[in-house]
C-alpha positions as CSV (number, residue, x, y, z in Angstrom):
1,M,243.3,69.6,78.7
2,D,240.1,68.4,77.3
3,I,239.7,64.6,77.8
4,K,238.6,64.1,74.1
5,A,241.6,66.0,72.8
6,K,243.9,64.1,75.2
7,Y,242.6,60.7,74.0
8,S,242.9,61.7,70.3
9,R,246.5,62.7,70.8
10,M,247.2,59.5,72.6
11,V,245.8,57.4,69.7
12,K,247.8,59.3,67.1
13,T,251.0,58.9,69.2
14,S,250.4,55.1,69.6
15,F,249.1,54.5,66.0
16,P,250.7,57.1,63.7
17,E,249.3,55.4,60.5
18,Y,245.7,55.2,61.8
19,G,244.3,58.4,60.2
20,K,246.3,58.0,57.0
21,S,245.0,54.5,56.3
22,I,241.4,55.6,56.8
23,K,241.9,58.4,54.3
24,R,243.6,56.2,51.8
25,K,240.8,53.6,52.0
26,S,238.2,56.3,51.5
27,Y,240.0,57.7,48.4
28,R,240.3,54.2,46.9
29,N,236.6,53.6,47.3
30,V,235.8,56.9,45.6
31,I,238.0,56.1,42.7
32,W,236.4,52.7,42.2
33,F,233.0,54.2,42.3
34,Q,233.8,56.9,39.8
35,L,235.4,54.3,37.5
36,F,232.2,52.2,37.8
37,I,230.0,55.2,36.8
38,L,232.3,56.0,33.9
39,I,232.0,52.4,32.6
40,I,228.2,52.5,32.9
41,M,228.1,55.9,31.0
42,F,230.4,54.6,28.2
43,S,228.4,51.4,27.8
44,G,225.1,53.4,27.6
45,V,226.5,55.7,24.9
46,L,227.9,52.7,23.0
47,I,224.6,50.8,23.1
48,F,222.6,54.0,22.2
49,S,224.8,54.8,19.2
50,Q,224.8,51.3,17.8
51,G,221.1,50.6,18.3
52,F,219.2,53.9,18.1
53,L,221.4,56.0,15.8
54,L,221.4,53.9,12.7
55,T,224.5,53.8,10.5
56,R,224.9,52.4,7.0
57,R,227.7,51.2,4.9
58,A,228.4,53.1,1.6
59,F,229.4,51.1,-1.4
60,E,231.6,52.5,-4.2
61,I,230.0,50.2,-6.8
62,S,228.5,52.0,-9.8
63,N,225.9,50.9,-12.2
64,Q,227.0,50.9,-15.8
65,C,225.2,51.2,-19.1
66,N,226.2,47.8,-20.3
67,L,224.6,46.2,-17.3
68,I,221.2,46.0,-19.0
69,K,220.5,46.1,-22.7
70,Q,218.1,48.9,-23.4
71,G,215.3,46.9,-25.1
72,N,215.2,44.3,-22.3
73,L,213.8,46.8,-19.8
74,W,210.4,46.5,-21.4
75,N,208.0,43.6,-20.8
76,Q,206.7,42.8,-24.2
77,Q,203.5,41.1,-23.0
78,F,201.5,44.2,-24.0
79,N,202.4,43.8,-27.6
80,S,200.0,41.8,-29.7
81,S,201.4,38.5,-31.0
82,Q,201.3,39.6,-34.6
83,M,203.6,42.4,-33.8
84,D,206.3,40.3,-32.2
85,S,208.1,39.8,-35.5
86,E,208.4,43.5,-36.0
87,M,210.1,44.2,-32.6
88,A,213.6,43.7,-33.9
89,N,213.0,46.4,-36.6
90,I,211.4,48.7,-34.1
91,S,214.4,48.6,-31.7
92,T,216.7,49.8,-34.5
93,N,214.6,53.0,-34.8
94,V,214.9,53.9,-31.2
95,E,217.7,56.1,-30.1
96,E,220.2,54.0,-28.2
97,T,221.2,55.7,-24.9
98,C,221.5,53.7,-21.7
99,W,218.9,51.4,-20.1
100,Y,216.0,53.6,-21.4
101,P,215.5,55.9,-24.4
102,Q,216.1,59.4,-23.2
103,R,213.1,61.7,-23.2
104,F,214.9,65.0,-22.8
105,K,218.3,66.3,-23.8
106,K,218.7,69.1,-21.3
107,A,217.4,70.1,-17.9
108,V,217.2,73.3,-15.8
109,V,216.9,72.5,-12.1
110,L,215.9,75.2,-9.7
111,I,216.3,74.3,-6.1
112,I,214.5,76.8,-3.8
113,D,215.9,75.9,-0.4
114,A,213.1,75.2,2.2
115,L,210.3,75.5,-0.4
116,R,207.5,74.1,1.7
117,Y,204.6,72.5,-0.2
118,D,202.1,75.1,0.8
119,F,204.4,77.8,-0.6
120,L,204.1,76.1,-4.0
121,R,200.5,74.8,-4.0
122,W,197.7,77.2,-5.0
123,E,195.0,77.7,-2.4
124,D,191.5,78.4,-3.6
125,N,189.9,78.5,-0.1
126,P,190.1,82.2,1.1
127,E,190.0,81.0,4.7
128,K,193.2,79.1,4.2
129,V,195.1,81.7,2.4
130,Y,198.0,83.1,4.4
131,P,199.0,86.7,3.4
132,Y,202.7,86.2,3.4
133,F,203.3,82.9,1.6
134,S,200.1,81.6,0.0
135,N,199.5,81.9,-3.8
136,K,202.8,83.8,-4.5
137,L,204.1,81.4,-7.2
138,K,201.5,82.4,-9.7
139,I,203.4,81.1,-12.7
140,I,203.2,77.6,-11.4
141,H,199.4,77.9,-11.1
142,K,199.2,79.4,-14.5
143,L,201.1,76.6,-16.2
144,L,199.2,73.9,-14.4
145,T,195.9,75.4,-15.4
146,E,196.6,76.5,-19.0
147,Q,198.9,73.6,-20.0
148,P,197.8,70.6,-17.9
149,N,199.6,68.1,-20.3
150,N,202.9,70.0,-19.9
151,A,203.1,70.4,-16.1
152,F,202.9,68.4,-12.9
153,Q,203.0,69.4,-9.3
154,F,203.7,67.1,-6.3
155,Q,204.1,67.1,-2.6
156,F,207.8,66.1,-2.3
157,K,208.2,64.0,0.9
158,S,211.7,64.2,2.4
159,D,213.2,62.0,5.1
160,P,214.7,63.2,8.3
161,P,217.1,64.7,9.0
162,T,215.8,67.7,7.0
163,T,219.1,69.5,6.6
164,T,220.4,70.5,3.2
165,M,223.5,68.3,3.0
166,Q,221.5,65.2,3.9
167,R,218.7,66.1,1.5
168,L,221.1,66.6,-1.4
169,K,222.6,63.3,-0.6
170,G,219.3,61.5,-0.5
171,L,218.0,63.2,-3.6
172,T,221.1,62.3,-5.7
173,T,221.7,58.8,-4.4
174,G,218.1,57.6,-3.8
175,T,219.1,56.5,-0.3
176,L,218.2,57.4,3.3
177,P,220.9,59.4,5.2
178,T,221.0,58.6,8.9
179,F,221.0,60.9,11.9
180,I,224.7,60.3,12.3
181,D,225.1,62.4,9.1
182,A,223.3,65.3,10.6
183,G,226.3,66.5,12.5
184,R,228.2,66.8,9.2
185,N,225.8,69.3,7.7
186,F,228.3,72.2,8.1
187,A,231.3,70.0,7.1
188,A,230.1,68.2,4.1
189,S,232.5,65.8,2.3
190,A,232.4,64.4,-1.2
191,I,229.8,61.6,-1.8
192,I,231.5,58.3,-2.5
193,E,228.3,56.4,-3.3
194,D,227.0,56.1,-6.8
195,N,224.9,59.2,-7.5
196,L,222.9,61.0,-10.1
197,I,225.5,63.8,-10.6
198,K,228.2,61.2,-11.2
199,K,226.0,59.4,-13.6
200,I,225.3,62.5,-15.7
201,V,229.0,63.4,-16.1
202,T,230.4,59.9,-16.6
203,N,227.9,59.4,-19.4
204,G,229.2,62.3,-21.4
205,K,226.9,65.1,-20.2
206,R,228.0,68.4,-18.6
207,I,226.8,70.2,-15.5
208,T,226.9,73.9,-14.7
209,F,226.0,74.9,-11.1
210,M,225.4,78.1,-9.3
211,G,224.4,78.7,-5.7
212,D,224.9,77.0,-2.3
213,D,228.5,76.0,-1.9
214,T,227.5,72.7,-0.3
215,W,227.5,71.4,-3.8
216,K,231.2,72.0,-4.2
217,S,232.0,69.8,-1.2
218,L,229.6,67.0,-2.3
219,F,230.1,67.1,-6.1
220,G,232.9,69.5,-6.9
221,E,234.8,67.1,-9.2
222,Y,231.8,66.7,-11.5
223,L,230.8,70.3,-11.9
224,D,232.3,72.3,-14.7
225,E,234.8,75.2,-14.3
226,K,232.0,77.8,-15.0
227,S,230.2,76.8,-11.8
228,I,229.7,79.5,-9.2
229,Y,229.6,78.8,-5.5
230,C,228.2,81.1,-2.8
231,D,228.6,81.0,1.0
232,S,225.6,79.3,2.5
233,L,226.1,79.8,6.2
234,N,225.2,83.4,6.6
235,V,221.5,82.9,7.3
236,W,221.0,86.6,8.0
237,D,221.8,87.4,4.3
238,L,218.6,87.1,2.2
239,Y,219.9,88.6,-1.0
240,S,223.6,88.0,-1.9
241,V,223.4,84.4,-3.0
242,D,220.1,84.8,-4.9
243,N,221.3,87.9,-6.7
244,K,224.5,86.3,-7.8
245,V,222.6,83.3,-9.1
246,K,220.2,85.5,-11.1
247,E,223.1,87.5,-12.5
248,N,224.6,84.4,-14.0
249,L,221.5,82.2,-14.6
250,F,219.9,84.1,-17.5
251,P,223.1,84.9,-19.4
252,T,224.0,81.2,-19.2
253,L,220.5,80.2,-20.6
254,R,220.8,82.7,-23.4
255,Q,224.2,81.5,-24.7
256,K,224.0,80.6,-28.3
257,E,226.6,77.9,-27.9
258,K,225.2,75.6,-25.3
259,D,228.2,74.0,-23.5
260,R,226.2,72.3,-20.8
261,D,223.4,69.7,-20.6
262,F,222.3,70.3,-17.0
263,L,222.0,73.6,-15.2
264,F,221.5,73.5,-11.5
265,A,220.7,76.7,-9.6
266,H,220.3,76.6,-5.8
267,F,218.6,79.6,-4.2
268,L,218.9,80.3,-0.4
269,G,216.8,83.4,0.2
270,V,213.6,81.6,1.2
271,D,215.5,79.4,3.7
272,H,217.4,82.3,5.2
273,C,214.2,84.3,5.5
274,G,212.7,81.5,7.5
275,H,215.8,81.3,9.8
276,R,216.0,85.1,10.3
277,Y,212.3,85.8,10.7
278,D,209.7,83.1,10.0
279,P,207.4,82.2,7.1
280,S,204.7,84.7,8.2
281,N,206.7,87.8,7.4
282,E,206.7,90.5,4.7
283,Y,210.2,89.4,3.6
284,M,208.9,85.9,2.8
285,D,206.3,87.5,0.6
286,L,209.0,89.4,-1.3
287,K,211.2,86.4,-1.6
288,L,208.5,84.1,-3.0
289,R,207.4,86.8,-5.5
290,E,211.1,87.1,-6.6
291,M,211.2,83.3,-7.1
292,N,208.0,83.5,-9.2
293,G,209.8,86.0,-11.5
294,V,212.8,83.8,-11.8
295,I,210.6,80.8,-12.8
296,E,208.6,82.9,-15.2
297,N,211.8,84.1,-17.0
298,V,213.3,80.6,-17.1
299,V,210.1,79.3,-18.8
300,E,210.5,81.8,-21.5
301,E,214.1,80.9,-22.1
302,I,214.0,77.1,-22.3
303,D,213.3,75.1,-25.5
304,D,211.3,72.0,-26.3
305,D,214.1,69.6,-25.5
306,T,214.6,71.0,-22.0
307,L,212.9,69.8,-18.8
308,L,212.3,72.4,-16.1
309,I,212.3,71.1,-12.5
310,V,211.6,73.3,-9.5
311,F,211.7,71.8,-6.0
312,G,212.5,72.4,-2.3
313,D,214.9,70.1,-0.5
314,H,212.8,70.3,2.7
315,G,210.2,72.5,4.3
316,M,210.3,74.6,7.5
317,T,208.4,75.0,10.7
318,E,206.2,77.9,11.6
319,E,209.2,79.3,13.4
320,G,211.3,79.0,10.2
321,D,213.5,76.1,11.4
322,H,214.2,72.7,9.9
323,G,216.1,69.5,10.6
324,G,213.5,67.5,12.4
325,E,210.5,65.3,11.2
326,T,207.4,67.4,11.6
327,E,205.0,67.6,8.6
328,D,206.0,71.1,7.8
329,E,209.7,70.2,7.7
330,L,209.2,67.0,5.6
331,N,206.8,68.3,3.0
332,A,208.5,70.2,0.2
333,G,207.2,71.1,-3.2
334,L,208.1,69.6,-6.6
335,F,207.2,70.9,-10.1
336,F,208.0,69.6,-13.6
337,Y,207.4,71.5,-16.9
338,S,208.1,70.8,-20.5
339,K,207.1,72.8,-23.6
340,K,206.7,69.7,-25.7
341,G,204.5,68.1,-23.1
342,L,204.9,65.5,-20.3
343,I,202.0,63.2,-21.1
344,N,200.4,62.1,-24.3
345,K,197.5,64.5,-25.1
346,D,195.5,61.6,-26.6
347,A,195.8,59.4,-23.6
348,D,192.7,58.7,-21.4
349,K,193.1,61.1,-18.4
350,K,190.6,59.0,-16.4
351,F,192.8,55.9,-16.9
352,L,195.8,57.8,-15.6
353,E,193.8,59.1,-12.6
354,N,192.6,55.5,-11.7
355,F,196.1,54.1,-12.1
356,I,197.5,56.7,-9.7
357,N,194.7,56.2,-7.2
358,E,195.4,52.5,-7.1
359,L,199.0,53.1,-6.0
360,K,199.6,52.5,-2.4
361,P,200.0,55.9,-0.6
362,I,203.2,56.4,1.3
363,E,201.4,57.5,4.4
364,V,197.8,57.3,5.7
365,E,197.9,59.0,9.1
366,T,197.6,62.7,8.2
367,E,195.5,65.1,6.1
368,H,198.5,65.7,3.9
369,E,197.7,62.4,2.1
370,I,195.1,64.1,0.1
371,Y,197.9,65.5,-2.1
372,R,199.8,63.5,-4.7
373,T,202.9,62.7,-2.7
374,I,206.3,61.6,-4.1
375,P,209.1,60.3,-1.9
376,Q,212.4,62.2,-2.5
377,I,214.1,58.8,-3.0
378,D,212.2,58.5,-6.3
379,F,213.9,61.6,-7.8
380,A,217.3,60.1,-8.8
381,S,215.8,57.0,-10.5
382,T,213.2,59.1,-12.4
383,L,215.7,61.6,-13.7
384,A,218.1,58.9,-14.7
385,L,215.7,57.1,-16.9
386,L,214.2,60.3,-18.4
387,F,217.7,61.2,-19.6
388,G,218.9,57.8,-20.7
389,L,221.2,57.2,-17.7
390,P,221.7,54.2,-15.4
391,I,220.1,54.4,-12.0
392,P,222.5,54.9,-9.1
393,F,223.5,51.6,-7.6
394,E,222.2,52.1,-4.0
395,N,219.0,53.7,-5.1
396,I,215.9,52.3,-3.2
397,G,213.4,54.5,-4.9
398,S,211.0,53.9,-7.7
399,I,209.9,56.2,-10.6
400,I,207.2,58.8,-10.9
401,P,204.6,57.2,-13.2
402,E,203.1,60.5,-14.5
403,L,206.4,61.4,-16.2
404,F,206.4,58.2,-18.2
405,W,202.8,58.5,-19.3
406,Y,203.5,58.4,-23.0
407,P,203.6,55.5,-25.5
408,S,206.6,53.3,-25.3
409,P,208.9,53.5,-28.4
410,Y,208.7,49.7,-28.3
411,G,204.9,49.5,-28.2
412,K,203.0,48.7,-31.3
413,N,199.5,48.2,-30.0
414,E,196.4,50.0,-31.2
415,N,195.5,50.6,-27.6
416,I,197.5,53.6,-26.5
417,E,197.2,52.8,-22.8
418,S,198.9,49.4,-23.5
419,N,201.8,51.2,-25.1
420,I,202.0,53.6,-22.2
421,L,202.0,50.8,-19.6
422,Q,205.0,49.2,-21.3
423,N,207.0,52.1,-19.9
424,L,206.1,51.1,-16.4
425,M,206.5,47.4,-16.5
């Protein structure tokens, strides 16, 4: 017998627990080591989620009309002293709404999902014209050129994450959703914060909606029974949602008995075209031309008391994706139009231009700053005041000055600019 084998057999015979104790000790060390690694990993995830992935607390507090008396929103320093005695009589002639005299009675809001700013903006330089998506919305260019007092166009700066549910949340509350919310894009739940949709309905106005069914999850309790919801997750389908919206949009606009104050229509074809193909594709050309026709027909149907709003909730990359924070994803388009005019035709346009130029730009690092840029958090507060509604409680945005460039109903100065500035003070 081999000497080594004989010695091993002798040790095992004399010390039967020897091998087992060695194995038990080795297993114990492995278990402790694995437990240590698990604690380190858990601690890292906890620190990362609490420090890097910001969270925020949502409040269910709502701003009410009686919080601020309408006339108190205006700083009367612009009124000449001899006019002060007349202010009490002036206020009685102003329609009492909420916080601010409403400028419009109705609105048609067209959301073209993933409408990037360069899809909306007209490009005069032939070298910068892209054949599949540049200069397709001809009606926008026509209105801006032929009716400059009635139309405004802006670069609409979104905040990451650039996914639809988070953008709708930010647009209607005037807040900044966090990246924690990004995982909920496909499982949206009702918004509990004070928001523009809630403000519209709780102040006696009615909303009809048609399009992306994300709205049903977020605002379903506030949308009327005539609203139409379409599946938004089939990104290979470029036509079903848009066709259904168009089928119902124009009959609703033509109804003699108007039983709604706000009409929201959310189109998905442009977004789905980007996901399925990319922006530089013949289908994008067709989709944008289709949207041009929709806008053109809506312009014909609306009356003087209606404000038309067209915007994208976010943009898209050159590959057609979105969700991140690149310039192409953040920069959407925004357009306002009213047949009765948005700014006073007698106002000094140079004064307005200088006023806007003195505003601090929201960014200074990129070439995109050359365009008039509006943060999306300004949307809720602007619409609220235009329609005589209280601003949502958690809103951190401001207002879009161009849309308030008309004489204040409380202003009695001979200088029209002084009366205009009362709206902004």
